[in-house]
C-alpha positions as CSV (number, residue, x, y, z in Angstrom):
1,X,128.5,44.6,82.6
2,X,124.8,44.7,84.4
3,X,126.5,45.4,87.7
4,X,128.5,48.5,86.2
5,X,125.8,49.8,85.0
6,X,123.7,49.8,87.6
7,X,125.2,52.6,89.8
8,X,124.2,54.8,86.7
9,X,120.7,53.5,86.3
10,X,119.2,55.8,89.3
11,X,121.0,59.2,88.5
12,X,119.9,58.5,84.6
13,X,116.1,58.0,85.5
14,X,116.2,61.0,88.5
15,X,117.9,63.4,85.5
16,X,115.3,62.2,83.0
17,X,112.5,62.6,85.2
18,X,113.4,66.2,85.9
19,X,113.8,66.9,82.0
20,X,110.4,65.9,81.4
21,X,108.9,67.8,84.6
22,X,110.4,70.6,82.7
23,X,109.1,70.3,79.1
24,X,106.1,68.6,79.6
25,X,104.0,71.6,81.0
26,X,105.4,73.8,77.9
27,X,102.1,75.0,77.5
28,X,101.4,75.8,81.1
29,X,104.8,77.9,81.7
30,X,103.4,80.6,78.9
31,X,99.8,80.9,80.6
32,X,100.1,83.9,82.9
33,X,98.5,84.2,86.2
34,X,96.5,87.2,86.5
35,X,94.7,88.2,89.8
36,X,91.7,90.1,91.5
37,X,90.7,90.9,94.8
38,X,87.9,92.3,95.8
39,X,87.0,92.9,99.5
40,X,84.1,94.7,101.4
41,X,84.5,96.1,105.0
42,X,81.3,98.3,104.3
43,X,82.7,101.2,106.0
44,X,80.3,103.8,103.6
45,X,77.5,102.1,104.1
46,X,74.1,103.5,105.6
47,X,73.9,100.8,108.2
48,X,76.5,100.2,110.8
49,X,75.5,96.8,111.3
50,X,77.2,96.1,107.8
51,X,81.0,97.1,108.7
52,X,83.4,93.7,108.5
53,X,86.4,94.3,110.1
54,X,88.8,91.5,108.6
55,X,88.0,91.4,104.9
56,X,90.2,94.5,103.7
57,X,92.5,92.7,106.5
58,X,92.3,89.5,104.4
59,X,92.9,91.1,100.9
60,X,95.9,92.4,102.1
61,X,96.8,89.7,103.3
62,X,96.1,87.4,100.1
63,X,97.9,90.0,97.8
64,X,101.1,90.0,99.4
65,X,101.0,86.1,99.2
66,X,100.2,86.3,95.9
67,X,103.0,88.7,95.3
68,X,105.4,86.0,97.0
69,X,104.5,83.6,94.4
70,X,105.3,85.3,91.7
71,X,102.3,86.9,90.1
72,X,103.2,90.0,88.3
73,X,99.7,91.4,87.8
74,X,97.2,91.9,91.2
75,X,94.3,94.3,91.2
76,X,93.1,94.7,95.0
77,X,89.8,96.4,95.2
78,X,89.0,97.9,98.3
79,X,85.4,98.8,99.2
80,X,83.8,99.4,95.9
81,X,80.6,100.6,95.2
82,X,78.5,99.2,92.3
83,X,80.2,101.7,89.0
84,X,83.8,100.7,90.7
85,X,82.8,97.0,90.7
86,X,81.9,96.8,87.2
87,X,85.2,99.2,86.3
88,X,87.4,96.7,88.1
89,X,86.1,93.8,86.5
90,X,85.7,95.5,83.5
91,X,89.9,96.4,83.1
92,X,90.5,92.2,84.8
93,X,88.9,90.7,81.8
94,X,90.0,92.9,79.6
95,X,93.3,92.1,80.4
96,X,92.7,88.3,80.0
97,X,93.8,85.5,77.1
98,X,93.0,82.1,76.4
99,X,95.7,81.3,77.8
100,X,95.8,82.6,80.9
101,X,94.7,81.9,84.7
102,X,92.3,84.7,86.8
103,X,92.6,84.0,90.4
104,X,89.8,85.7,91.9
105,X,89.5,86.4,95.4
106,X,86.5,88.1,97.4
107,X,85.8,88.5,101.1
108,X,83.2,90.2,101.9
109,X,79.2,90.0,102.2
110,X,77.8,87.1,100.0
111,X,74.1,86.1,100.3
112,X,71.5,83.6,97.8
113,X,68.0,84.4,97.4
114,X,66.0,81.4,95.6
115,X,69.2,79.6,95.5
116,X,71.0,82.1,93.5
117,X,74.3,83.9,95.4
118,X,75.3,87.5,95.0
119,X,77.9,89.7,96.1
120,X,76.7,93.2,98.0
121,X,78.8,95.8,97.0
122,X,80.5,98.3,99.3
123,X,77.3,100.9,99.3
124,X,75.8,98.3,100.9
125,X,72.5,98.3,98.7
126,X,73.3,96.5,95.6
127,X,73.9,92.9,94.7
128,X,76.2,91.7,92.2
129,X,75.3,88.5,90.4
130,X,78.0,85.6,91.0
131,X,77.0,83.6,88.2
132,X,77.6,86.5,86.1
133,X,80.8,87.0,87.0
134,X,82.4,83.6,87.0
135,X,80.5,83.6,83.0
136,X,82.6,86.7,82.8
137,X,85.7,85.8,83.6
138,X,85.5,82.3,82.3
139,X,84.7,83.3,79.3
140,X,88.0,84.9,78.6
141,X,90.4,83.1,80.1
142,X,92.2,79.6,79.7
143,X,91.4,78.4,83.3
144,X,89.6,80.1,86.1
145,X,90.3,80.1,90.1
146,X,87.4,81.7,92.3
147,X,87.8,82.2,96.4
148,X,85.0,82.9,97.7
149,X,84.8,83.9,101.6
150,X,81.7,85.4,101.5
151,X,79.2,82.8,103.5
152,X,78.5,84.7,106.4
153,X,74.9,85.7,107.9
154,X,72.2,87.2,106.5
155,X,73.0,91.4,107.8
156,X,69.6,91.7,106.4
157,X,67.7,89.1,108.2
158,X,66.9,91.0,111.8
159,X,67.6,94.4,110.7
160,X,64.6,96.7,110.4
161,X,65.8,99.9,109.8
162,X,67.7,98.2,106.6
163,X,64.8,96.1,106.0
164,X,62.4,98.7,105.0
165,X,65.4,99.9,101.9
166,X,64.9,98.6,98.5
167,X,68.1,96.7,97.6
168,X,69.5,97.5,93.7
169,X,70.3,94.3,91.8
170,X,72.4,93.3,88.7
171,X,70.5,90.3,87.8
172,X,68.0,89.2,84.9
173,X,64.9,90.5,87.4
174,X,64.8,93.1,90.6
175,X,64.8,91.7,93.9
176,X,63.1,93.3,96.8
177,X,64.5,93.7,100.5
178,X,62.4,91.6,101.7
179,X,63.2,88.8,99.5
180,X,67.0,89.5,100.4
181,X,65.9,89.4,104.4
182,X,64.2,86.1,104.0
183,X,66.9,84.7,102.6
184,X,69.5,82.0,103.9
185,X,72.7,82.0,105.5
186,X,75.3,81.0,103.4
187,X,75.8,80.7,99.5
188,X,74.5,78.6,97.7
189,X,76.5,75.8,94.8
190,X,76.2,77.5,91.4
191,X,74.0,76.3,89.0
192,X,75.7,77.2,85.8
193,X,79.5,75.6,86.0
194,X,80.0,73.1,83.2
195,X,83.2,71.8,81.4
196,X,86.5,72.2,82.7
197,X,87.8,75.6,82.8
198,X,86.8,77.1,86.6
199,X,86.8,75.8,90.0
200,X,85.7,77.8,92.6
201,X,86.8,77.3,96.1
202,X,84.2,78.3,98.9
203,X,85.5,79.1,102.5
204,X,82.8,76.8,104.2
205,X,80.2,74.2,103.0
206,X,76.9,75.2,101.3
207,X,74.3,76.8,103.5
208,X,77.1,76.8,106.4
209,X,78.5,80.1,107.6
210,X,82.4,80.8,107.8
211,X,84.6,82.2,110.9
212,X,85.8,85.8,110.7
213,X,87.9,85.4,113.4
214,X,89.3,88.2,115.6
215,X,88.1,91.6,114.5
216,X,91.4,93.4,112.2
217,X,93.1,89.9,112.8
218,X,91.9,87.8,109.4
219,X,90.0,85.0,109.1
220,X,91.3,81.5,109.6
221,X,90.0,80.8,105.6
222,X,92.4,83.7,104.5
223,X,95.3,82.6,106.7
224,X,95.7,79.1,105.4
225,X,94.9,79.9,101.9
226,X,97.8,82.4,102.0
227,X,99.6,79.5,103.7
228,X,99.3,77.4,101.0
229,X,99.1,79.2,97.9
230,X,102.8,80.5,98.0
231,X,103.7,76.6,98.2
232,X,105.5,75.0,94.6
233,X,102.6,72.5,94.8
234,X,99.2,71.8,92.1
235,X,96.7,73.5,92.7
236,X,94.7,70.7,93.6
237,X,97.1,70.0,96.4
238,X,96.9,74.1,97.3
239,X,92.9,73.6,97.9
240,X,93.0,70.5,99.3
241,X,95.4,71.8,102.4
242,X,93.4,74.9,102.6
243,X,90.5,73.3,103.8
244,X,92.5,70.5,106.4
245,X,94.1,73.8,107.6
246,X,90.6,75.3,107.8
247,X,88.9,72.3,109.3
248,X,91.3,72.0,112.0
249,X,91.7,75.7,112.5
250,X,88.1,75.7,113.7
251,X,87.8,72.9,115.4
252,X,85.4,71.0,112.4
253,X,83.2,74.1,112.2
254,X,84.0,75.2,109.1
255,X,85.0,73.0,105.7
256,X,86.1,74.7,103.0
257,X,84.5,73.0,100.2
258,X,85.1,73.3,95.6
259,X,82.7,73.0,93.0
260,X,84.4,72.3,89.2
261,X,87.1,71.5,88.0
262,X,89.5,72.2,85.6
263,X,91.4,70.1,82.6
264,X,94.8,70.6,82.8
265,X,97.2,70.9,86.0
266,X,98.2,74.5,87.3
267,X,100.7,75.6,89.3
268,X,100.5,79.1,90.6
269,X,104.0,79.4,93.0
270,X,105.7,77.0,90.4
271,X,106.1,73.1,89.9
272,X,107.7,71.6,92.9
273,X,111.3,70.7,92.7
274,X,113.2,67.5,91.6
275,X,116.5,66.4,92.6
276,X,119.1,66.5,89.8
277,X,121.9,64.5,90.1
């Protein structure tokens, strides 16, 4: 009797595993991934030294990858000034529900002043608090992923022409141009990130500078993330494989770094396929 059952045991177990894989994440299946992609090329900024060739290329590559991954709601915002940033953010936050997964991708200038991170709006003179943006989105979505490729050189450090200006800020207090020019390279770890609802993937380590890649060809980080986000694998695997690919492509000069965690498994492009007998 035992020997007659053995040939059927393995196929039965595989079938049960496949059924459980479909039934177990019922809550996740109901969640919708909604994406906001913001890029800054600074083509209309007063100083030519602010202009970047790759962020728009990167944003379009990520938008295409997310479309291939099956995401239906993708907002691509290119070179927004402060007002357009605010409008796009309000629309995105207003679309989120507690069962949704928010995915935000930013490519452009970013800098830290006193250990606080800021994005630079497309006008080249308005700073937006990264902490405030993260908190605003995380408070509405069930889970949030922020992918930040803003760890570039501080363009204000060695430019006397723009160093004489006063930069606007959406932080609680004003920030002078002198403070911005004196700030360091790269971004800092976020200080207000708590709980298990938000993950942030930085294109490189805190304080380090990410590589842009050849002008118009896109960055190594964007290429790696776009290649991984379309795969049917968990978000944890996606982030880890992205980091490994970037480190390999840059010969160790750049290592993507993550902060935060989620309380549940997330699959952006879907769960891995299991063999069904």
